[in-house]
C-alpha positions as CSV (number, residue, x, y, z in Angstrom):
1,X,-17.7,-12.6,-14.6
2,X,-14.7,-10.7,-15.5
3,X,-16.4,-7.6,-14.4
4,X,-16.9,-8.8,-11.0
5,X,-12.9,-9.7,-10.3
6,X,-12.3,-6.1,-12.0
7,X,-14.2,-4.6,-9.1
8,X,-12.5,-6.6,-6.5
9,X,-9.5,-6.1,-7.7
10,X,-9.8,-2.0,-7.8
11,X,-11.1,-2.6,-4.0
12,X,-8.3,-4.2,-3.1
13,X,-6.1,-1.5,-4.4
14,X,-7.3,0.7,-2.4
15,X,-7.8,-1.5,0.7
16,X,-3.7,-1.5,0.4
17,X,-3.8,2.1,0.1
18,X,-5.7,2.9,3.3
19,X,-3.5,0.5,5.1
20,X,-0.3,2.1,3.9
21,X,-1.8,5.3,5.2
22,X,-2.9,3.8,8.3
23,X,0.8,2.3,9.0
24,X,2.1,5.8,8.3
25,X,-0.1,7.4,11.0
26,X,1.5,4.6,13.4
27,X,5.1,5.4,12.5
28,X,4.0,8.9,12.8
29,X,1.9,8.8,16.0
30,X,4.9,10.7,18.2
31,X,6.2,13.0,15.7
32,X,5.3,16.8,17.4
33,X,2.4,18.5,15.3
34,X,1.8,15.2,12.9
35,X,-1.8,15.7,11.2
36,X,-3.0,12.5,10.6
37,X,-3.6,11.2,7.3
38,X,-7.2,10.6,6.5
39,X,-8.5,7.2,5.0
40,X,-10.7,9.0,2.4
41,X,-14.1,7.4,1.5
42,X,-14.1,5.4,-2.1
43,X,-15.7,7.1,-5.1
44,X,-16.2,5.8,-8.6
45,X,-15.5,7.3,-12.2
46,X,-16.6,5.7,-15.4
47,X,-14.9,5.2,-18.6
48,X,-15.6,7.2,-21.3
49,X,-16.1,5.6,-24.8
50,X,-16.7,7.3,-28.2
51,X,-19.7,4.8,-29.4
52,X,-22.5,3.9,-26.6
53,X,-22.1,3.3,-23.0
54,X,-19.3,1.9,-21.4
55,X,-20.2,0.0,-17.7
56,X,-16.6,-0.1,-16.6
57,X,-16.3,1.6,-13.3
58,X,-13.2,2.1,-11.7
59,X,-12.6,3.1,-7.7
60,X,-11.0,6.4,-6.9
61,X,-10.3,8.3,-3.6
62,X,-9.0,11.8,-2.7
63,X,-5.3,12.0,-2.3
64,X,-3.5,14.0,0.4
65,X,-6.3,14.4,2.9
66,X,-5.6,15.0,6.3
67,X,-7.5,15.6,9.8
68,X,-7.1,18.8,11.2
69,X,-8.1,17.8,14.8
70,X,-6.2,19.5,17.6
71,X,-3.4,17.2,19.2
72,X,-2.8,17.6,22.8
73,X,-0.8,20.2,24.3
74,X,2.4,19.1,26.3
75,X,4.4,21.5,28.7
76,X,8.0,21.7,28.1
77,X,10.7,23.8,29.9
78,X,12.1,25.0,26.5
79,X,11.6,28.6,25.6
80,X,12.0,27.7,21.9
81,X,8.8,25.4,22.2
82,X,5.7,26.9,20.4
83,X,2.4,25.4,20.2
84,X,-0.5,26.9,18.4
85,X,-4.3,26.9,20.2
86,X,-6.6,26.1,17.8
87,X,-6.9,26.7,14.2
88,X,-3.6,28.1,12.1
89,X,0.0,27.1,10.6
90,X,3.2,28.1,11.3
91,X,4.7,29.0,7.8
92,X,8.3,27.3,6.9
93,X,10.6,26.7,4.0
94,X,11.3,22.8,3.6
95,X,14.9,21.8,2.4
96,X,13.5,21.4,-1.1
97,X,10.5,22.7,-2.7
98,X,8.0,25.8,-2.2
99,X,6.9,27.1,0.9
100,X,4.4,25.2,3.3
101,X,2.6,24.8,5.9
102,X,3.0,23.1,9.6
103,X,2.1,22.9,13.2
104,X,5.1,21.7,14.2
105,X,6.5,23.8,17.0
106,X,10.1,22.4,18.2
107,X,12.4,25.2,17.3
108,X,15.9,25.4,17.5
109,X,18.7,27.7,16.2
110,X,21.3,26.0,13.6
111,X,24.7,27.2,13.0
112,X,23.9,29.9,11.0
113,X,21.6,31.6,13.5
114,X,18.3,30.5,11.5
115,X,15.4,29.6,13.5
116,X,14.6,25.8,12.1
117,X,12.0,23.1,13.5
118,X,12.7,19.9,14.4
119,X,13.3,18.4,10.6
120,X,15.0,21.0,9.6
121,X,12.8,23.2,7.8
122,X,13.2,27.3,8.0
123,X,10.8,28.9,10.4
124,X,9.9,32.1,8.4
125,X,8.7,35.3,9.7
126,X,5.8,37.3,8.9
127,X,7.8,38.8,5.6
128,X,8.0,35.1,4.6
129,X,11.7,35.2,5.0
130,X,13.4,32.9,7.3
131,X,14.5,34.4,10.7
132,X,17.7,34.9,11.8
133,X,18.6,35.5,15.6
134,X,21.3,37.2,17.1
135,X,23.1,35.5,19.8
136,X,21.1,35.7,23.0
137,X,21.0,35.0,26.8
138,X,17.3,34.5,27.1
139,X,14.5,34.1,24.8
140,X,10.7,34.9,24.8
141,X,8.1,34.0,22.4
142,X,4.5,35.8,22.9
143,X,1.0,34.3,22.2
144,X,1.1,36.6,19.1
145,X,4.6,35.0,17.6
146,X,6.7,38.1,18.9
147,X,10.3,36.8,19.4
148,X,11.6,38.6,21.8
149,X,15.7,38.2,23.2
150,X,18.4,39.3,25.5
151,X,21.4,40.2,23.2
152,X,24.6,38.0,24.4
153,X,26.3,41.3,25.1
154,X,23.7,42.9,27.1
155,X,23.3,43.6,31.0
156,X,21.9,41.3,33.0
157,X,19.0,43.7,33.7
158,X,18.2,44.8,30.2
159,X,15.1,44.6,28.6
160,X,14.1,42.3,26.2
161,X,14.4,43.3,22.5
162,X,11.9,42.7,19.5
163,X,14.1,40.3,17.1
164,X,11.6,39.0,14.7
165,X,7.7,37.9,14.4
166,X,6.9,34.3,13.5
167,X,5.1,33.8,10.1
168,X,1.6,32.4,11.0
169,X,-1.7,31.9,8.8
170,X,-5.0,30.7,9.4
171,X,-5.5,29.6,5.9
172,X,-8.9,30.1,5.9
173,X,-9.5,30.5,2.3
174,X,-7.1,27.9,1.3
175,X,-7.9,24.4,0.2
176,X,-5.3,22.5,1.5
177,X,-3.7,18.7,1.1
178,X,-0.1,17.1,1.8
179,X,2.0,16.4,-0.5
180,X,4.2,13.7,-1.4
181,X,6.6,14.7,1.0
182,X,4.1,15.2,3.7
183,X,4.4,18.7,3.8
184,X,1.2,21.0,3.8
185,X,0.7,23.0,0.8
186,X,-2.5,24.7,-1.0
187,X,-4.4,22.3,-3.4
188,X,-3.6,22.7,-7.2
189,X,-6.8,23.7,-8.8
190,X,-7.9,24.1,-12.3
191,X,-9.3,27.4,-13.9
192,X,-11.6,28.4,-16.6
193,X,-8.9,27.6,-19.4
194,X,-7.7,24.6,-17.8
195,X,-4.8,26.0,-16.4
196,X,-3.4,24.6,-13.0
197,X,-3.5,27.0,-10.2
198,X,-1.8,27.0,-6.9
199,X,-2.9,29.8,-4.4
200,X,0.0,31.6,-2.8
201,X,0.5,31.4,1.2
202,X,0.3,34.8,2.9
203,X,0.9,35.4,6.4
204,X,-2.2,37.2,8.4
205,X,-0.7,36.7,12.2
206,X,-4.1,36.2,13.7
207,X,-2.9,32.6,14.9
208,X,-2.6,32.2,19.0
209,X,0.0,30.4,20.4
210,X,1.6,28.9,24.2
211,X,5.3,29.4,24.3
212,X,6.8,26.4,26.4
213,X,4.0,23.8,24.9
214,X,4.7,21.3,22.1
215,X,1.4,20.0,20.4
216,X,1.6,16.5,20.2
217,X,0.4,14.7,16.9
218,X,-3.6,14.2,16.6
219,X,-3.0,10.4,15.8
220,X,-5.1,8.0,18.3
221,X,-2.8,4.4,17.8
222,X,-5.5,2.4,19.5
223,X,-8.1,4.0,16.3
224,X,-5.5,3.2,13.8
225,X,-4.8,-0.4,15.1
226,X,-8.7,-1.0,15.1
227,X,-8.5,0.4,11.4
228,X,-5.8,-2.2,10.6
229,X,-7.8,-5.0,11.6
230,X,-10.8,-3.5,9.5
231,X,-8.5,-3.2,6.4
232,X,-7.1,-7.1,6.6
233,X,-11.1,-8.1,7.3
234,X,-11.8,-6.4,3.8
235,X,-9.0,-7.6,1.9
236,X,-10.0,-11.0,3.1
237,X,-13.4,-10.8,2.0
238,X,-12.5,-9.1,-1.2
239,X,-9.9,-12.4,-1.7
240,X,-13.1,-14.4,-1.4
241,X,-15.0,-12.6,-4.0
242,X,-12.6,-13.2,-6.3
243,X,-12.5,-17.0,-5.7
244,X,-16.2,-17.1,-6.0
245,X,-16.2,-15.5,-9.2
246,X,-13.7,-18.0,-10.4
247,X,-15.7,-21.0,-9.1
248,X,-18.8,-19.3,-10.8
249,X,-16.9,-18.7,-14.4
250,X,-15.9,-22.3,-13.8
251,X,-19.3,-23.6,-13.3
252,X,-20.8,-21.7,-16.4
253,X,-18.0,-23.3,-18.4
254,X,-19.0,-26.4,-17.4
255,X,-22.3,-26.3,-18.4
256,X,-21.4,-24.7,-21.9
257,X,-19.1,-28.0,-22.2
258,X,-20.5,-30.3,-25.3
259,X,-20.8,-33.6,-23.8
260,X,-19.0,-36.9,-25.3
């Protein structure tokens, strides 16, 4: 009977974790370029035993999976807004940690002249170095990531000058996941020697962009709310399953009781 309860408790844990993922998606539905966290299908793994077989089974799920579906593009009047059209990512340097990938294109220039996105991460160029822009009167960002500016001290009729190039990548050869802070990074793998390896992010500049647009999150709030209801029903079902296991255990114990 304990195996029934054990299985139900493992399932309850996974349901609660998926509920947390759904809540996270709903809370980030309005964040520019946000990639929806995926509710993974449950898997199973067996506990190894030194002698004989062990029937103990644990539920497992993949951590860090996310949806790559294109979000809706929204027109803006800000020349620093850039949206990726199709597949690909901007290369960024978070405030803490290693280089990461992002679909967030709500750029701005900080007090040091560095190009940053809406959450404060540095936007890197094709050389994977922070982009530093001189003071300018006007700016244009082309579909292939070229940043052209008119310096602040240039004549009004002066042509645009190339200042930097956005670092982008399609990440075709990388298996990606979200880390604990929500940044998209290459997934760690184990080589033949049992050593953990993480692939490096490199710019390939094959991404197509649209200036004066922002990509909205790819979260559908209605679908997430429906998932919330499904999680609740599944939770209630497994709680009833535990109660049923208890009743069966009590019934079996009463049959084994020696009469007075």
